[in-house]
N, C-alpha and C positions, 0 to 999 in steps of 0.2 A: 368856428370860434377863432377870433383873431389872435395871433400869437405875438407876444411881446418878448423880445430877447435882447438883453443888454449885455454885450460881450466886450465891445471896445471901450465902453465907459463903465467900469466896474462900480457897482453900488457900494461895495465894501470889500476890502482885502485884509485879512487878518493873518498874522504869522504865528506859528507855534513851532519852535525850533526851526526846522527848515521847510516844513510843509506850509502851503498857503491855502486859504479858504476864500472862495469867491461866491458872493451872493448875486443872483441874476433874477430877472423877472421872466417867467415863461407861462404862457396860457393864463395870464392874469394872476399868477401866484408866485410867491418868492421861493426860489429853488437855490440850491447851493452845490458846489463841488469842491473837492480838494485836488491839489496837484503838487507834484514835487519835481524839481529840476535837479539833476545830479551835480555833485560837487565840481567835477571837472568838465562841465558842460561848456561847449563853444558854439555859439549861435551861427558861426560861419561854416560849420560842418553839419553834414546830415546826421540825423539822429532818429531813433525809433520812439514810438508812442505806445505804451502799454496801458490799456483801459481795464480797471478792475471793478467788478460789480458785486456788491454785497448781497447776502441772502435775506430771508424773511426775518424781520425784527433785528437785523444787523444794522450797522452804520458804516459809512465810508471809512471813518478813522478806526473803528473796531475791526473792519476787514483788513486794513493795512497792518494794524498792530498785532491783533491776537490771531486772526485766522491765518494770515500770511506770514506772521512772525517777524514783522518789521520789514516789509517788502521794499521800502525805500533804500535799504542797504544793498539790495540787488540792483536797484536803479543806479547806485554809485558804481557797483562792480561792472555792470554791463553798459553803463552810460546811456540809459534811456530816460525819457520823461514818463512819469507815472501819473495817471489821471483816475480819480475816484469820484464818479458821480454819486450824488445822494438822491435817494428816492423821495417821493411824496410821503408824508407821515402825518399821523394824528395820535391822540391819546385816547385809549379805551380805558377809562378810569385812570389808574396809575401806570398802565402799560403802554409803551411807545409801540405803535404799529407802523412798520416801515418795510415797503417792498416795491418792486418795479412791476409795471403792467406788461405782461408777456403776450397779450392778445393783440395781433396786428391785422386781423381780417375782420370782415363783417360777421357778426354773430347775433344771437338772440338770448334773452334770459332763459328761454325754454331749453336751448342747447346746453348752456352752461349748467343749468339746473339738473341735467341728466348725467353729469360726470362725477357723481359722488354717491355714497350710501345715503339711506334715509337719515333724517336729522337725529333720530334716536340712536343711530348706530355709529355716529361719527362725531368728531370735534367740529363745532360750529364756529367758524372764524368771524371776528368782528368785521363789519362792513365799513368801507370808507364813506364819509359823509357825502351826500349828493351823488352817489355812485351805486346804482342798482345793477349788479352784475349777476343776478339770479341766485338761486338757493345755494349753489356750490361756489359762488364767487368769493374771492379773498383779496384780489388785487385792485389797485386804483383804476380810474378811467383815464388817467393822463396819457398822452401820447409820448411815452418814455423813449420809444425807439427814435422818434424824431428829435427829442431832447438830446439824447446821446449823440446822434448824428451831427447836430449843430455844434456840440462841444468839440467833436473830432475835427469838424471843418474849421472851427476857430483856431485850434492848435496847428492845423496844416497851414492856415493863413499867416500865422505869427512865428512859426518855427520851420526849419528845413526838415520836415518829417519824411523819412524814407519808407518805413513800414509801420503799419498799425496792427497791433495784436490785442485781442480781447479775451479776458478771463472772467467767467462768472461762476459764482458758488451757490449751490442749492437753488432757491428761486431766482437768484441772479444768473445761474446756469440755464434755467428754463427760459429766462429772458434772452440770453445769448442765442439759444436755438432759434428764437423768433427774429432777433435782430439780423442775423446773417441771411435770413430769407428776404427781409425787406430792403436791406442796404448792403448787399455783398460787395459792391464796388468801393465801399468806404474803408474796408479793412483788408489786411493781408492774410491773416489766419486767426482762428478763434478756437477756444476750448471751453466746453461746458463741464463743470465739475459737479457731479451728483445732482444734475438738474434735467430730468426727463421732461418732454413736452406733455401738456395735459392731453388726455385721451381725445382724439379727433382734431387736435390742433398742431400736430406734427406738420412739418413743411420742408421744402427744399428751395434754394434760391434759384432765380432765373438766369444766373451766370455763375461760373465756377469760382469757388473760394476754398482754401484749405480749412479743414474742420476736424476737430478731435472731440469725441464724446468720452468722458471719463465717468465711471460709475463704480459702486461698491456693492459686492455680492450680498452683504448682510444689512444693507440699507433698508429700513422699513419706513423711513420718512418720505423718500422718493424712490421706490423700489424699481430697480432696472430689470427685474425678471417677472414678478407676479403682476405688476400693474396697479394693484390696490394698496394704498399706503395705510399706515397704522392709524392715521386720522380720517380715513374713509374717502380719500380722493382717488380718482382714477387717472393713471398715467400711461403713456405709450411705453413700450419696452425699449431697452437699448438696442436689441436685435432688430426691431422693426424700424427704429430711427436710422440705424446705419444702413439697412437694406434700401430704404428709399433714396438715400444719398448715392449709394453705390450704383443702383439701377439708373438713377437720373443722369449720372455723369459717366456711365458706361465704363467703369473701371475694369481693367483686364487682368491685373496682377494682384495677388494677395499673398502676403507673407505673415505668418503667425509665429509668435514666440512667447515663452513664459520666462520671467526673470524675477529675481528676489533681491530686495535690499533688506529691510526688516520684514516688510510685508511682501506678499507674492502677487504678481501682476500677470494677467493674460492680455496680450496686445495683438491686434490685427491691423496691418498696414495695407491699404488699398492704393494702388498706383496705376500709372498709364491710364489715367482718367481724362476726360475731356478738359481742355484748357491746361493740361499738365498739373492739375492739383493732386494732392494726396488727402486721403480720408482715413482717420484712425479711430478705432475703438479700443479703450483700455478698461479692463474690469479688474478691480482690486479684489482678490479672493478672500481677504482676511478682515476687511474693515467694514465699519458701519457708515453712517452719514457724516463722514469726516473728510477734511483736507488730507491729502496723501500722507499717511503715517503720523498725522497729528494726534491720533488716539492710541498710538502704540506705546506700551509700557515696557521699557527695557528690562526691568526687574522681573516681571512675570512672563514676558514674551508674548503677551496677549494684546489684542486691539479692542477698544471699546469706545462708546460714544461719550464725548464731553462737549458741553455747549460753549463754543468760542465765538466771540465777535458781537455778542449782545451787550455792548459797552461802548464807551467813547474815550478818547484821549482829550487833553485840555483844549484842543482846537475846536472841539464840538461840545463844549461844556454847557451850551444852552439846552441840550437834551437832558431830561431828568431821569437818567439811568446810571448804573454803576460805571466807575472808571475802569478802563482796561488795565490789567496787571500781569497777564501771562503773555509776554512778548519774546519768548525764546525763539531762536532761529527755527524755521520750518524747512526741513529737507525737501518737503513736497513742493515748495514754492520754486526752488531752483530746478527741480525735476520737471515741473510744468513749463517753465520758461525754456528749458533746453528742448523740450518736445516741440514747442512753437518755433524756436529758432532753427531746428533741424530740417524743417520743410525744404529750405533752399538747398540742403546738402544731401537729400535722399535721391539715390539714383533710380 
């Protein structure tokens, strides 16, 4: 299929406060992305690019606002450009279906149909129009990895980009696992938040790149331990994911630690790997399928699941879903950023 990409000539740019929205044509369809340039930005100086990818039925603006707690404030603090691609979407009745395609290799409907429970035992996800991904399929057929790579290339061409960091949440995290395998040369470091690879679709890149997998012990949506989700889908475990990376890049050193903020985290840092990269696994011992500490209640001292990000801000008001209203600062967003930034400072 011929790919049409309009980046130098924007079809439309809309502003909401300080964020910008850009419509582009890609694979014959209209796509969009949001981006934010920090307040003290100087295009004569090098800067970093942080790419944030929303989860299933989330949105780019909902991810920035509710899930990440106003991530653009951290772009101001650390002086980086923030990029939020939007996935392909459609309406299933009144429900907006919105997610990225994490499958980057050749597959068959039969293979995908084998990685979930029987239809009577699971939640049956709506299928994207004109996209038969088998019985267990739930993602679009769009080449989203290439779409995101083209956006990154565009920002590299138009700004003095020093490092590229990638953050994905839930199915956006599953997408990150795949993206780093296909285009490792395009990014500096990546973190997948509560997004295990589908069973049989785990992978490693053909060249070294820094990588973090973050998971939550009590997560039943994308379980890091048991592999079978509450909705009947099969996933790789966090242990198997990290082992393939450590083995591939022949990491020689491992440092383990447990630490606590409000929630408790187990972390394994693998270093002295090929190419000088670091590989990290973080397991939150208290949380469910949540952004780090976003589900923690200071009054009860307990962590629980709350649905964040299935909403939009005014910049994406064409979507017929609720407006975001929970935009409190997220401790976890700065925690994640610091983990990504630390790679250059780990001995």
